[in-house]
C-alpha positions in Angstrom: 99.4 134.5 53.5 100.0 135.6 49.9 103.8 136.2 50.2 106.0 133.2 49.3 109.1 132.6 51.4 112.1 131.5 49.2 115.0 131.7 51.6 114.9 128.6 53.8 117.7 128.0 56.3 116.5 124.7 57.7 113.7 122.3 56.8 112.9 119.3 59.0 109.9 117.3 59.8 109.2 119.2 63.0 111.0 122.5 62.4 111.4 125.1 59.7 113.8 128.1 60.0 113.4 130.8 57.3 114.3 134.4 56.5 111.4 136.8 56.7 110.9 138.6 53.4 110.9 142.4 53.3 107.5 142.6 51.7 105.7 140.5 54.3 102.7 142.2 56.0 103.2 143.2 59.7 100.4 140.8 60.7 98.8 137.8 59.0 98.8 134.0 59.0 101.5 131.6 58.0 101.1 128.2 56.5 103.2 125.5 54.8 102.3 124.2 51.3 103.8 121.4 49.3 104.0 120.9 45.5 100.7 119.1 45.5 99.0 122.3 47.0 98.3 120.5 50.3 98.2 123.2 52.9 98.8 123.0 56.6 96.8 124.7 59.2 97.2 128.5 59.5 99.0 130.2 62.4 98.8 133.9 63.2 102.0 135.9 63.3 103.0 139.5 64.1 106.3 141.1 62.9 108.1 142.8 65.8 108.7 146.5 65.3 112.3 147.5 64.4 114.5 148.9 67.1 116.1 147.7 70.3 112.9 146.5 72.0 112.2 142.9 73.0 111.3 140.4 70.3 109.8 137.0 70.6 110.8 134.4 67.9 109.3 131.3 69.3 107.6 129.9 72.4 107.9 126.2 73.2 105.5 124.5 73.7 102.8 126.7 72.2 100.1 124.4 73.4 100.4 124.1 77.2 98.5 123.2 80.3 98.1 125.4 83.4 100.9 125.2 86.0 103.2 123.8 83.2 106.4 125.5 82.0 107.1 127.3 78.7 110.3 128.8 77.3 110.1 132.1 75.5 113.0 132.6 73.0 113.9 135.8 71.3 116.1 138.8 72.1 116.2 142.1 74.0 114.7 140.7 77.2 117.6 142.0 79.4 120.2 140.1 81.4 117.9 139.8 84.3 114.2 140.3 85.0 114.3 143.5 87.1 111.0 145.3 86.5 110.3 143.4 83.3 107.4 141.0 83.0 105.3 138.8 80.7 101.7 139.3 79.7 99.4 136.5 78.8 96.4 137.6 76.7 96.9 141.1 78.0 97.2 140.2 81.7 100.4 140.9 83.6 102.0 137.9 85.3 103.0 139.4 88.6 103.9 136.3 90.7 107.7 136.3 90.8 107.7 132.6 91.7 106.3 131.8 88.3 109.5 133.1 86.6 112.2 130.4 86.8 114.8 131.8 84.4 115.4 135.1 82.7 118.2 136.1 80.3 118.5 138.4 77.3 117.4 135.6 74.9 115.4 133.1 77.0 112.7 133.3 79.6 111.4 130.2 81.4 108.1 130.5 83.3 105.1 128.5 84.6 101.6 129.2 83.2 99.5 130.5 86.1 96.1 129.3 87.1 93.5 131.5 85.5 95.6 132.3 82.4 93.7 132.3 79.1 94.8 131.4 75.5 96.0 134.3 73.4 99.1 136.4 72.7 102.2 136.3 74.9 104.2 139.5 75.1 107.4 140.5 77.0 107.5 144.1 78.4 111.0 145.5 79.1 111.4 149.1 80.3 107.9 149.9 79.1 108.6 148.5 75.6 106.3 145.7 74.5 107.4 142.9 72.2 105.4 141.4 69.4 102.7 138.9 70.4 103.1 135.2 70.0 99.9 133.2 70.4 99.7 130.1 72.6 96.9 127.8 73.6 96.4 127.1 77.3 94.5 123.9 78.2 93.8 121.7 81.2 92.3 121.7 84.6 93.0 124.8 86.5 93.1 123.9 90.2 91.7 121.5 92.7 91.1 122.9 96.2 92.2 120.7 99.1 88.8 119.7 100.6 87.5 117.2 103.2 84.1 115.4 103.3 81.6 116.6 105.8 79.1 113.8 106.6 75.4 114.0 107.1 74.2 114.5 110.6 72.1 116.3 113.2 73.2 118.9 115.7 72.0 121.7 118.0 72.6 125.0 116.3 72.9 128.1 118.4 73.2 128.4 122.2 70.8 127.6 125.0 71.8 130.8 126.9 71.5 133.1 123.9 68.2 135.1 123.8 69.2 137.5 121.1 69.8 135.9 117.7 71.3 132.5 118.2 68.5 130.5 119.9 69.3 126.8 120.2 67.4 124.7 117.7 67.8 121.3 116.0 69.2 121.2 112.5 69.8 118.2 110.1 72.3 118.3 107.4 70.9 115.7 105.0 73.5 115.8 102.2 77.2 115.3 102.6 79.3 118.0 101.2 83.0 118.9 100.7 84.6 121.9 102.4 88.0 123.5 101.9 90.4 122.5 104.7 91.5 126.1 105.1 90.4 129.5 104.4 91.2 130.6 100.8 94.7 131.8 100.7 96.0 134.9 98.9 98.1 132.7 96.6 95.0 130.7 95.5 92.9 133.9 95.1 95.6 135.5 92.9 96.0 132.4 90.7 92.2 132.3 90.0 91.9 136.1 89.6 95.3 136.5 88.1 97.4 139.3 89.6 94.7 140.3 92.0 95.1 140.5 95.8 92.7 142.8 97.8 94.4 141.9 101.1 95.7 144.6 103.4 98.3 142.3 104.9 100.1 140.8 101.9 101.3 137.2 102.6 100.5 134.5 100.0 100.2 131.8 102.7 97.7 133.8 104.8 94.0 134.0 104.0 92.9 136.4 101.4 90.9 139.2 103.0 89.2 142.5 102.4 87.0 141.2 99.5 83.3 142.0 99.3 80.7 139.2 99.5 80.0 139.8 95.8 83.7 139.4 95.0 83.8 136.1 96.9 80.9 134.6 95.0 82.3 135.8 91.7 85.6 134.1 92.6 83.7 130.8 93.4 82.1 131.0 89.9 85.5 131.5 88.3 87.1 128.6 90.1 84.1 126.4 89.1 84.5 127.4 85.5 88.3 126.8 85.5 87.8 123.3 87.0 85.1 122.4 84.5 82.3 122.4 87.1 78.8 123.8 86.9 78.7 127.3 88.4 76.4 127.6 91.4 75.8 131.4 91.1 73.8 133.4 88.7 75.0 137.0 89.1 72.9 139.9 87.7 74.3 143.1 89.0 73.8 142.8 92.8 71.2 140.1 92.5 72.7 136.7 93.2 70.9 133.4 93.2 72.4 130.0 94.0 71.8 126.6 92.4 72.5 124.3 95.3 72.3 121.3 93.0 75.2 122.5 90.9 78.6 120.7 91.5 80.7 123.9 91.5 82.1 125.9 94.4 80.1 128.2 96.6 80.0 129.7 100.1 78.7 127.5 102.9 75.3 128.1 104.3 75.3 129.3 107.9 74.1 125.9 109.1 76.7 124.1 107.1 79.4 126.3 108.5 78.4 125.8 112.2 77.9 122.1 111.7 81.4 121.8 110.1 82.9 124.0 112.8 81.5 122.0 115.7 82.6 118.7 114.1 80.5 116.8 116.6 81.4 118.9 119.6 78.6 120.4 121.7 81.0 122.8 123.5 81.3 126.5 122.6 84.8 125.9 121.3 85.9 122.6 119.7 89.4 122.5 121.4 91.8 124.6 123.5 91.4 128.1 122.0 95.1 128.9 122.1 95.8 125.7 120.1 93.1 126.1 117.4 92.6 129.8 116.8 94.4 133.0 116.0 92.6 135.7 118.0 93.4 139.0 119.6 95.5 137.6 122.4 98.0 135.6 120.2 97.9 137.0 116.6 99.5 140.4 116.9 96.3 141.5 115.1 97.7 140.2 111.8 96.2 137.3 109.8 98.5 134.3 110.0 99.3 131.4 107.6 96.3 129.2 106.7 96.3 125.9 108.6 99.0 126.8 111.1 96.9 125.9 114.1 95.3 122.5 115.1 92.4 121.2 113.0 89.0 120.2 114.3 87.7 116.6 114.2 86.6 116.9 110.6 90.1 118.1 109.6 89.2 121.7 109.1 91.6 124.5 110.1 90.9 128.0 111.4 87.2 127.5 111.7 87.6 129.9 114.7 89.8 132.9 114.4 92.3 134.2 111.8 89.7 135.8 109.5 85.9 135.8 109.8 84.2 134.0 107.0 81.4 135.0 104.6 78.5 132.7 104.4 75.7 132.4 101.9 72.8 133.5 104.2 71.3 136.9 104.6 71.2 137.8 108.3 68.0 138.1 110.3 68.1 138.1 114.1 64.7 136.3 114.2 65.4 133.7 111.6 66.1 130.8 114.1 62.5 131.1 115.3 61.2 129.9 111.8 64.3 128.1 110.5 63.5 124.7 108.9 65.0 121.7 110.5 66.5 120.3 107.2 69.3 122.1 105.4 68.3 125.7 106.2 69.5 128.3 103.7 68.7 131.5 105.4 65.9 134.1 105.2 64.8 136.2 102.3 67.1 139.2 101.4 67.8 141.6 104.2 70.5 144.3 104.4 73.5 142.2 105.5 75.2 138.8 105.0 76.2 136.4 107.8 79.8 136.3 108.8 81.1 133.5 111.0 84.1 132.3 113.1 85.5 135.5 114.6 89.0 136.8 113.7 92.3 138.1 114.9 90.3 141.0 116.5 88.0 138.8 118.5 88.4 138.4 122.2 88.6 134.9 123.7 85.2 135.0 125.4 83.5 136.0 122.1 85.1 133.2 120.1 82.4 130.5 119.9 81.0 128.1 117.3 77.6 129.8 117.5 78.5 133.5 117.6 76.8 135.3 114.6 78.0 138.5 112.9 76.9 140.2 109.8 78.1 142.9 107.3 76.7 144.5 104.2 77.7 142.4 101.1 79.7 145.4 99.9 81.7 145.6 103.1 85.5 145.1 103.0 87.8 144.7 105.9 91.2 143.0 106.5 89.7 140.5 109.0 87.0 139.1 106.7 87.7 136.2 104.2 86.0 133.0 103.3 86.3 129.3 102.5 84.3 127.2 100.0 82.1 124.1 99.8 80.8 122.0 97.0 78.4 119.2 96.4 79.8 115.7 97.0 
């Protein structure tokens, strides 16, 4: 700012190396000025505290996209990573796969999905380095999705006289649905460093989140991908704009239509080949997409983890359900869960079976997948 730097070691068109004066403030902004008093943009700096702690001197590049690499240069980082880590705008980067190189003077890492612009710091043995600001840009993530076409089907079951009476439903608008249940890896990249799952495996479906956490995650992913958020969340009151192009949970009708994929049978294939259930899973969620897909190209629509839907649950809803694009009854006490799980027996694993839980419920056999407007 107001302190001139006179000791310059190197001056090039793209790089300046200087000796920091003793009287420079601990924090401020730095800029370059020429004899004609033309001033560059200002860049914030922070002087590292004296001592043996880690210090950052430069990060290259300082303007970077998500899932792109950066190199942090400085000193005191340690010969190997060990328990050390980097924080991005105050959030710890926990995914070990994102760190590709670590030495005492250099760290190479990939910017995770969900990271925000702000100061980068290195933490070694509990000692925090100075902060070095970077700008993070770019699209965050694109979920692998398949198109579900318009169509008509018989929802429910002719032999069920409890809550899944058979009735005709039309899906009048094509939509996109994620090929698999949302994985722990994708969940953690959007909600950086977070994984509520009981059974930790980045390739397995994320589980043990509440319905509220699932819709919040959908909104975050929509925002990161530059899409219009579907949900307005005010405390525990959630409304959905079905015309928005962002990510959301499927309606119960969308879910069953997508699950059946044109099949009128209870199960869209040989159960052993398409589903992880109590007889073959060891009661542990397995890797997403490791069984056969249905005719629409969707995996694990039955088994593995049960899936949150948008709809409130009402055992009588099918009596009054509209034919076109039903979206469920007015608020009740629980949300619909579909698809069965690793705990479900083979005879209970059907395309029409309905379950429900409180939206605050958490269990290691409940996860979700997402849809969005085509």
